[in-house]
C-alpha positions in Angstrom: 24.5 28.8 3.1 24.6 29.6 7.4 27.7 30.7 8.8 28.5 28.3 12.1 31.1 29.6 14.4 34.4 28.2 16.2 32.4 27.7 19.3 29.3 25.4 17.2 32.1 23.5 15.3 34.0 22.5 18.8 30.3 21.3 20.6 29.6 18.9 16.9 32.8 17.8 16.4 32.5 16.4 20.3 28.9 14.7 19.5 30.6 13.5 15.8 33.4 11.9 17.5 32.8 10.8 21.1 29.0 10.4 21.5 27.8 9.0 18.0 30.5 6.0 18.3 29.4 5.8 22.4 25.8 5.2 21.2 27.2 2.3 18.3 28.7 -0.3 20.7 26.1 0.3 22.3 23.2 -0.4 20.6 24.7 -3.3 18.7 25.8 -4.5 21.9 21.5 -4.2 22.7 20.3 -5.5 19.6 23.1 -8.7 20.0 22.0 -9.3 23.6 18.7 -9.7 23.0 19.2 -11.9 19.4 21.5 -14.1 21.7 18.3 -14.5 24.4 16.3 -15.0 22.0 18.7 -17.9 20.2 19.1 -19.6 23.6 17.7 -22.3 24.6 20.7 -23.8 27.3 21.2 -26.8 24.7 23.6 -25.8 21.4 26.1 -24.9 22.2 27.8 -23.8 19.3 24.7 -20.7 19.7 26.0 -19.8 23.4 29.3 -19.9 21.5 28.1 -17.1 18.4 25.9 -15.4 20.5 28.8 -15.1 23.4 31.6 -13.4 19.8 29.1 -11.4 18.2 27.8 -10.1 21.6 31.1 -8.5 23.2 33.7 -8.2 20.3 31.0 -7.0 17.4 30.2 -4.2 19.0 33.8 -3.0 20.1 34.4 -3.7 15.3 31.6 -1.0 14.9 32.9 1.2 17.0 36.5 1.1 15.7 35.3 0.9 11.9 33.4 4.5 13.3 35.4 5.9 15.1 38.3 5.2 12.4 36.2 5.1 9.4 
């Protein structure tokens, strides 16, 4: 078993608690934005509403789920 120093543990903790949730947030926002742009023809109103909801709110929900669970 490899020993870990206190400084290495603090670096790893910062990575896990700060950067990974940001990557999760930005990645899901980008994914939903791409799906929204693919589905958006401008004529179907419910796709615009669902796409906007998914692009803006679901990434924040995923961010909070990762951060607190």
